[in-house]
MARNUPA-745780 format. One record per residue (C-alpha): residue in three letters; x, y, z. Coordinates in steps of 0.02 Angstrom, whole numbers, plus 50000, padded with zeros to 5 digits. Layout:
BEGIN
ALAXYZ/...
END
This chain:
BEGIN
MET488965007450485/THR488815000150310/GLY489514983950244/SER490824992650137/PRO491625009750167/GLN491975010749980/SER490115012749947/SER489675022250104/ALA489145040450102/LEU489675041250285/LEU491355032350286/GLY491835034050104/PRO492565051650118/LEU493735045350255/LEU494155027250210/SER493965026050022/ASP494725033149865/PRO493415037749734/SER494465035149578/THR495015017849633/SER493325012549701/ALA492575017049531/ARG493625002849455/PHE492714990149562/THR490884994049533/ASP489674981849451/GLU489674992849297/SER491564992549279/ALA491584973649305/VAL490304970649168/ARG491174982449048/ALA492804973149076/LEU491934956349047/LEU491234962848883/GLU492934969648835/PHE493614952048860/GLU492264944248752/ALA492524956748611/ALA494414954748617/LEU494244935748620/ALA493214936348460/ARG494474947648374/ALA495914936548431/GLN495044921248362/ALA494724930148198/SER496574934648188/ALA496994916348216/GLY495744910848084/VAL494634901948210/ILE493064912148175/PRO492574923448028/ALA493124941548038/PRO491334948048011/ALA490764938048162/ALA492124945848269/GLU491594963148209/ALA489784959548252/ILE490244953248425/SER491334968448458/ARG489904980148410/ALA488664970648515/ALA489834970848666/ALA490104989648650/ASP488234993348637/LEU487524980548757/GLU486464987248900/PRO486344972049013/ASP484814966549106/TRP485484968649283/ARG484094958949367/ARG484444943849260/LEU486324945749287/GLY486054945249475/ALA484934930049461/GLY486234921849349/SER487594924749479/ALA486514916849613/ALA486214901649504/SER487954899449426/GLY489104907149555/HIS489624920549431/PRO488784932549307/VAL489684926449151/ALA488444913349090/GLU486994925649092/LEU488034939749018/VAL488614928448876/ALA486794923548844/GLN486304941848830/LEU487804945448718/ARG487324931148602/VAL485604938548579/ALA486364955448541/ALA487634947848420/GLY486254940648308/GLY486974929648174/ALA488664929248259/ALA487934921648417/ASP488734904648392/PHE490474912548394/VAL490284921648562/HIS491384914948704/ARG492024900648594/GLY493234889148685/ALA493244899948843/THR492604897149019/ALA491894909049148/GLN493524909749245/ASP494424915849089/ALA493234930549078/VAL493204934749264/ASP495084933449293/THR495504943549139/ALA494174956649179/LEU494904959049352/THR496654960249281/LEU496094973349156/ARG495454984049298/LEU497064981749395/VAL498124988949253/PRO497625007349275/VAL497535005349464/LEU499334999449478/GLU499895013149359/ASP499025025549474/PHE499835017949628/ASP501545019949548/ARG501205038349515/ARG500555041149691/LEU502035032549770/SER503195043049663/GLY502345059149719/LEU502355054049903/ILE504185049149892/ALA504605066149817/ASP503655074949956/LEU504515064850092/ALA506215067750012/ALA505925086550017/LYS505455085350201/ALA506955074450243/ARG508085087050157/GLY507255101950238/HIS507305094650414/ARG509035086850413/ARG509525099450552/THR507905098650650/VAL508485089450806/MET507235079450907/ALA507205065151031/GLY507395048050956/ARG506245036151050/THR506395017551079/ARG504985008051167/HIS504105024751191/GLN505555031951292/GLN506805045451243/ALA508395036851185/VAL509655047751091/PRO509535063350982/ILE509025061050802/THR508385072950670/LEU506655073950597/GLY507505072350428/LEU508155055150477/LYS506445049750540/VAL505635055150376/ALA507005046050279/GLY506455030450373/TRP504685033250311/LEU505295036050133/LEU506435021050103/PRO505115007250114/LEU504055016649987/VAL505525017049867/ARG505694998249886/HIS503814996049860/ARG503945005049693/GLN505344993249644/ARG504314978349697/LEU502834984849598/SER503844985949438/GLU504444968149467/LEU502754960349507/ARG501714968549370/PRO502354956649233/ARG501904942049346/VAL500164948449389/LEU499504957549236/LEU499234942049130/VAL497824937249013/GLN496854921649063/LEU496234909148934/GLY496184890548967/GLY494444884048935/PRO493564872149055/ALA495124863449125/GLY496604873449060/THR496864863848898/LEU495964875248772/ALA495384859248687/GLY493884868548617/LEU495074878248504/GLY495944862648437/ARG497734866448387/ASP497474885248387/GLY497384887748575/VAL499114895148603/ARG498964906648452/VAL497274913148512/LEU498014915748686/GLU499434925948614/GLU498274936148503/LEU497134939448651/GLY498604946048750/LYS498994957948608/GLU497194963648595/LEU497084967648780/GLN498904973248801/LEU499164960648940/GLY500584948548967/VAL500414930848900/PRO500744916849027/CYS501644900648986/ALA500014891549021/PRO498304895949092/TRP498414900749275/HIS496694894849333/THR497474885349478/GLN499054895949494/ARG498494910049609/ASP500224915749664/GLY500114931649559/PHE498604938349653/ALA499334932249818/GLU500934941749780/LEU499944957349739/ALA498974955749903/GLY500614954449998/TRP501224970149912/LEU499624979349955/ALA499794974450137/MET501604980250142/VAL501184997150065/SER499764999350188/GLY500894994050330/SER502245006650284/LEU500935020350274/GLY500285014250442/LYS502025016650515/ILE501935034850462/GLY500225036150540/THR500825028350703/ASP502265040650718/LEU501185055550673/GLY499875050750801/LEU501155048750940/LEU502065064950897/ALA500415074250895/GLN499935069251073/THR499555084051186/GLU501025079651298/VAL502205078751149/GLY501515091251023/GLU502975090350903/VAL501965088850742/SER500205090650678/GLU499575081250525/GLY498295094750493/SER496685084850495/ALA495945095050638/GLY494755081050683/THR493455087150805/SER492605078750953/SER490735077750976/ALA490945081851162/MET492605091051185/PRO492795107351087/GLN494665108451121/LYS495085092151033/CYS496095091550871/ASN496145072950834/PRO497435065550714/VAL496105057650605/ARG497195054550453/ALA498545046450557/GLU497295035150645/SER496505030250480/LEU498195025650407/VAL498465013850553/ALA496715006450538/LEU496925003350351/ALA498624995250381/ARG497894983450509/ALA496394979450400/ASN497484974350253/ALA498654964650368/GLY497144954550421/LEU496534951750244/VAL498154946250164/GLY498034928950241/SER496394926150149/MET497294928449985/HIS498464913950027/HIS497054901250045/PRO496724900249856/LEU498514894249830/ALA497964877149893/LEU496414874949785/ALA495914857849720/HIS496204850349549/GLU495864861149394/ARG494614873549467/GLY494204880549637/GLY492514888349670/SER492604894049850/GLU494404899949832/TRP493954910049678/THR492494918249769/LEU493634921949917/GLU494754932049801/TRP493254942449745/LEU492844946049927/THR494624950849971/LEU495734957949834/PRO494654972749778/GLN494434977649960/MET496314977349987/VAL496614987549830/CYS495355000849882/GLN496045001750059/THR497805003949994/ALA497215017949881/ALA496365026450029/GLY497985025350127/LEU498975033449986/ARG497705047449975/LEU497725050650163/ALA499625050150174/ASP499785062450033/SER498605074950114/ALA499395072550286/MET501115076450217/ALA500455091450121/GLU499775098950282/LEU501125093050404/GLU501595106050534/VAL503215104350632/ASP503565112750801/ALA505465112850817/ASP505395123050978/ARG504325109651059/MET505555096451002/ARG506975105651089/ALA505945108151246/ASN505475089651252/MET507285084451245/ARG507545093651410/LEU506145084151498/SER507275069751545/GLY508625081251612/ARG509565078551451/GLY509585059951488/LEU509585056451301/LEU511425061851305/ALA511905047151417/GLU512715037951272/ALA513725053351226/ALA514265055751407/SER514785037651424/ALA515845038751267/ALA516685054751328/LEU517085047351499/ALA517735031151425/ALA519205040951356/SER519895042851533/MET519195027651628/PRO518655009751595/VAL517065008151493/SER516144998851632/GLU516595012251758/ALA516025026051640/ALA514355017051611/ALA514055014851797/LEU514435033151831/VAL513235039051695/ARG511905027151760/ARG511995035051934/ALA511965052551860/SER510475048051751/LEU509475042751904/ARG509805059651982/ALA509395068951822/ALA507725060151809/HIS507045070351957/PRO506215087251924/GLY507525100451891/GLY508865087451864/ASP510165088351726/LEU511315074251673/ILE512785084951620/ARG512725095651777/SER512645080151886/LEU514145072551799/ARG515155088351822/LYS514895086552010/MET515205067852015/THR516855066751922/GLU518405076851887/ALA518745067551725/PRO519425079251589/VAL517845080251482/ALA517295094951374/TRP515555094951450/GLU514905109551346/ALA515235099651188/VAL514465083951262/GLY512915093951309/ASP512615099351130/VAL511265087551063/SER511675092150884/ALA513445085350909/TRP512835067450943/LEU511955063350781/GLY513215050850715/SER512955046750531/SER511205054150523/ASP511675066350386/ALA512525052850284/PHE511015041450301/ILE509865055450243/ASN510975058450092/ARG510935040050050/ALA509055039650066/LEU508875054849953/ALA510015046949824/THR508985031049829/ALA507385041049806/LYS508095048949648/ALA508695032449572/
END
């Protein structure tokens, strides 16, 4: 296997998302760095710090520059980042405006802003994808509000639920994630400009004005002060990515369990094949959703380490972010892609759901039977009676309701109690509330 599934011809089609991965190539990184340098020059010209013709020359040079990639790599090895070498190449290309390139800035300004610039379209895309997935899940929750199935707790049949209610449970966290995304974007998508130690002393008294003009140029938010050592924005984003992946992993977990041969209530349509067993139809998308969720859950802790960096600059913590955040972004994108395709091809076997509810001798109606009996006897006595009947019903050919009929003469409408669709509580109301939330 390769070091990164995002760049793998073998694993990429399964565990990556091409449009998102394209935002985190070397080429996209360098283009974003050059966009920062050009915008910085224009912002300084607007603030009267450098001549306007110099800013124009730098902008042209940045747009046309074809970098020497070998030298950029060597520069990264020497400096810990590619900015110093890229700025050197840009100065050559800028000719007479060379002295005005990168004025007052530091490498972290360029790298942080370049990463933020690439996050802007990615987060917009995530919002659109979440919206589409929520709409799809809402349609399924609405369409399966009467599809009764066994609710399961700790892998055992518990009480009847509907598939619509289960899907509503998949949907609601995604609605909250969209809300969280809208709240965190203003805290994350911020321009970075602070100079060597966050004072912008190289720009004299014009630092704040240049910072504000740079934000306008790049259409990014302007922080109260440089955030070189304030990494909470990226840590918050990493937490959000892990939560989205985790919620998609919950869907994958349920799909995988419901698709088991012994259960067979749904298929997520991936038709994954085995190299040795021709009959297999493996839930590959569901498994991948779980794997991606666990991978991001493991990575999110790494994004908390930079919060405790030292003094006015952290080298190892900064590098740790480069190793972690793009990977988490790409894995979240892959999860959204897989979930979308799994939902588009989801197949539901309602007959199998009804058959499975009979496997326990209708034991999942124990709560309903206890409630019915409690109308004519003490609650503890009713519970003990249903417990004894449940043990009988657990044997092959057993049936809870039939056993109770024989064990008690209590005046209970057993036909009504035996109707699984009559013991769904507020399921319909909860589905309606979830659908209303999805529309809000």
